[in-house]
N, C-alpha and C positions, 0 to 999 in steps of 0.2 A: 538280162538288159543286154549281155553282149552278144546271147545268141537273136536278140532280133536282124542282127546284122551278118549272118552267115551267107545270106545272097551279094553283099554288096563288091566291089570289085573291086580288087588289090592297086593301088595306084604305084607302079615301078620306083617313082621319084621322092614319095612320101616314107619317111622317118621316124617314128615314134619313137618317145621314152619315156617311162616309169617310172615314176618317184613320187616324191612325199610331197604336201604344200611345204613346210619348212624346207626343201629341196637338199635333203641329206645324202651325204656321198655324190652330189653333181660332179665330181672333177673329172671324173673318166666318159660322163655321157658330155659334157662341153666339150674335153680332146677328140669325139669323136665325132663330135658334130663339127666342128674347127676341118676336122680331115676332111670330112666330105663333102664341106664348101669347096675345099680346094680340089674337088673329083668332077663338081656340075653341078645343074640347080636342082637343089633339090629340096624338099617341103618339111620341114621339121613342126616335128607335134610336141610336147611336155602330157601327157597323162599323168594328172593327179591322182593318185589311189585312196586321197579320204576328199575328194571332191569331184565325185562321182555325176554323171551329166552324159544323156541321149550322143549329144556332140563329140564328146569324148569316145563311147564305146566307138560309132560310128568310125571316127579317125583311127582307132587302134586295128578295128574291126579292116580298114583297107588300107592299111601301113605293108608295103616289101619287107623294112625292117622293124622290128620292136625290141628295144636294150630293158636289160634292165640292171640293178646295180646292187640292189636287195633280196632279199625275199618277199614274194609278192605271193599269198598262198591261194588267193582266187583261180591265178594259174591253170592248176589243179584239174578246173573244172569249168576252162573257155575251151572252145575248139577253135582254133586258129584252122584256115586251111592250108596246102601245101607251101603254094605261095608264097605265106606268109612264112620268117625268117625270125626264131625269138632266140635273142642272143644273152647271156647271163655275164657280165665282166667281173662281178664283182666287186668289193669295195675296200676290199685288201690285200696288198702284196704275199704272197708266200704263204708256208703254213706254220702254225704257232700252235696257239691252243683249242681244242678239240672243238669243234662244231658239229650244228645242225643234229645229221644221222649220226654220225660216230658218236653222241653222248645220250641223244633223245630218240631213246627206240620208239618212244609211241608214236614220234612225227615221223617218223620212217616210212608210213605208207604214202601220206599225202607227199610227201616228199616225191617216190614215187613215181606219183600223177606228175608232181610238177615236172618231173623229170621226161619224163612222154611227152609233155606238151612244149619242150624247149631244146630247141636246134644244136644248137653249140655253148660250154661252155670257158668262159676263157681263162686262162691261170699263169702264171709264170714262170714255170720251169716242169718238163714233165718227171723231174722226183719227188711232186707232189699231185701228182694226179691222181696215185692212190688213195692221199687223205680227201680230196676234192669229190672221189666216185661216191666216197664213202659216205661224206659230212653229205652231198646233197643225191645222194641216192640214185648216182647215174652212170650209164654207161662207160668206160675209158674212152672209149669207140668216139663217143662225143665230146670230149674233151681236148681243147687245143692250148699249147703253153706257148701262146704268143706274146706275153710279157702284160702289164697296167697300165693302160690309156695317161692316168694322170702321173706316173714317173717322169712321161716326158717333159716335166716342169722342170727336172735339175739338169735340162739340158739342153735350154730357151737362153738366152744371152740376158741374165739379171746381173745391174749395177750393183752392186752383193753393199760396196760401198754405202750409196745413198739409200740403200734398206735398209743399213744398222743405222747410218747416219736418223731418219724418219723413225723409227723407232729408237731408239735414243731418248730420240724428243718428246715423244709421243707419252714413254714413262716419266723422263726427269731423272735419266745418271747419263754418266760419263760417258762417251765413246769410247774410254780407253780401257774401261773393261771389259773383258771377254764376260759371254752371256752362257752359262750351264743352265740346259733347260731341264724342269723336272717333270716329268710326265707319269705320276701315279695312274695303273689301271683300278678299278671297282671292286670290291670284294664283296661277298653273299654274307660274309662274317661280318657285321656291324662294326666291329669295336677295331675292326686294324683301319676303316676307311680314313681317320683322319690323322693326314700322315706327321701335323705336327706333334703327338703324342708317341715319335720314336724319332723326327729329326728336331735336335738341338741347333735352331737356326742363330742362336747366340754363338753358341761354339763354333757351330760352321762361316757367320762371319767374320768373328775374332783372327779364325785363321786362313780365309781366302777370301774376305769382303773388298783387301785391298785389290785383288788382280779379278776376283770374280763379281757378278750378281746373280741370284738366284732369281728365276725366270717358273714362275709356280705354271702350271696348264693341268685343272683337275678339271677330271671325265664327271661332267655332268651329273651323274648319279651321285658323288662324295662329294658334291657341296652339302647336301643334307646332313652331314656328318661335319661338318668344315665354320668355324669361325674366324672371320679375320681381324684378328688379336693384335694390334704389329707389335704393340706398346706392349704386350707379355712374352711373344712368340719371337720376336724379331725381324729384320726388317729382310722382305723380296719386293719382289713383281708379281702382282696378279693376274695372268698372262689367258686364262680361262675362256675370255671373250674374244679374244684378237682373233680377227676372221679367218685369215691361213695357218692353219699348223704347219704347211709345208714353209711358209716364208720363214717361220721359227727356225723350222727345223735348218735351214737355209745359213741362219744369221748364228744359229750356236757353234758355240766350242769344243764341250761334254752335254753329254745328255744323261741323267739320270733319270732307272725309270724300272720297272720291277718284272712283272708278266706281261704286260703290254703287248700287243702286237706293232707297236712303233715300232719297235727294235729293230726289226725287216727294214722299214723304209729308212731308217736311219743309217743301218750300216751300208748302204749304198754309197755315203758321202764318205763312208771311210775315217769318220773319225770318232772318237774317244765315248763309249757305255759304259756305265757302271749300274748293275744293278743291285737296288737297295730292297733286300727280301727278306726284313723285320722277322714276315712273319711262315717264310719257305715249308716248312714242316708240316706249318698245319693245311696250307693253301695247296700243297701237293696230296697233303692225305684227305681233302675234303673238297675242291674244287674241282671243277674238269675235267684238269689231267693235261699233255700235252702231247703232238707228231713225235717229238723226241725226248731224250733224256735232258731234264733243264740242265743241270749242273754242269753236263761235258758239251754243251752246247753252244748255249747262249756265248757271243760276242764281247766277252767283256767281262771285269771280277766279278764275283760274288761278294756281295757285304750286309750283314746281318743286323749291326750299330751302327750309332751316331757316327762316335768315334771311327768306325773302320772305314766310315763313306771317305770324313775330311781325307784321312790318313791315304786312302787310295788315290785320288786328286791330287793331294799337294805331292806325294811321291810319282803322281806318273804311271802306275801300276796298269800299264794298257800292254794289248801284245796285236800289233796292226796283224800280224799273222793270221788271230785268230779271226781278226773280221773280217777279212779277205776268205778266209775257207767258211764260214757262214754264210755268205752271201753267196757262193757257189750253190749250197744245195740251197737255196730259197729264188734263183734268177739264174735262166739261160741266155739272156740278153738285155745287156743294160748298155742301151745306146740313144737312148731317144727317138727310138720310132715304132715305140709299142702299136700306140695310134694308125701309125701308117701299115703296120703288118696285118692287124688286124680288119682293116677295112680292105688293103689286097685280099685276104683269105676271101674277104662276103662277094665281094667284084666277082674273083677268079672260080669262086671253087663252089660258090649259090648262085651266083648267076644262073 
């Protein structure tokens, strides 16, 4: 279908964003769109990869810039013109868990074909270019460390007091409570996905409940292994359906996670993170692994039991220097100018 439009003229002011109909990971695209809007009169087109149409393919073929935020395997077989510029923004900052061609050997050939049809891959640091080159099977010469557009969110003028007040009203909690955001990742090993088998919420609330409230944000896949039974598990608030994950991070005081790459984004806020890794040995042995040594690198204390988790928070067992050291390995610039840098690069170097 795309090949039908191989002779379509490329429009200099047309920009397309490839996305799914759920608009997953849309944040980067919104920030890039906003930055182009500041520069002139551009036409924007959202190409929904699960709602194909001839009109959509025609606009895609005629776009000066095409942005992706996630994998799109058909790109391996789509022949764009030299006037089209294809940019992979990727949706996650830094490099944490191995992905793509770093772990899936069978996909390397199609990833190579995709990289041949991609002009530029954007990452957050020169330190991680080699990892992304392996993951995407892409030459390092095509990778640019310009930042992650949606990270600009943290440098906008947010009214934190109002955000927290609205949050507390929505979930019926006291505005005086500090918020602990718990964001566990999904495990392939099913028995480790129900976090309440490892976290004693009654003890947690008994010792920390006067000062803190636990806000649980579950990975979508984890919900299959989880039952919301407050009477037996203890009190918490379920923020899994909260629209903005970034807002949750912005208003939280502490984060609990495990192997999730959310740790990278949260580290920019220079706030404490506890790594509740009750299955660490099994995870390191059986899951896909990391681009660094997990135990010596993560920016916070690693705990294995509910008791250790509670004690780490009670005793304030956090080293701020470890957070700043971690941030330096993941970001070259943290200034709210990522979208500007990317658009500047494209208009000045690809025009």
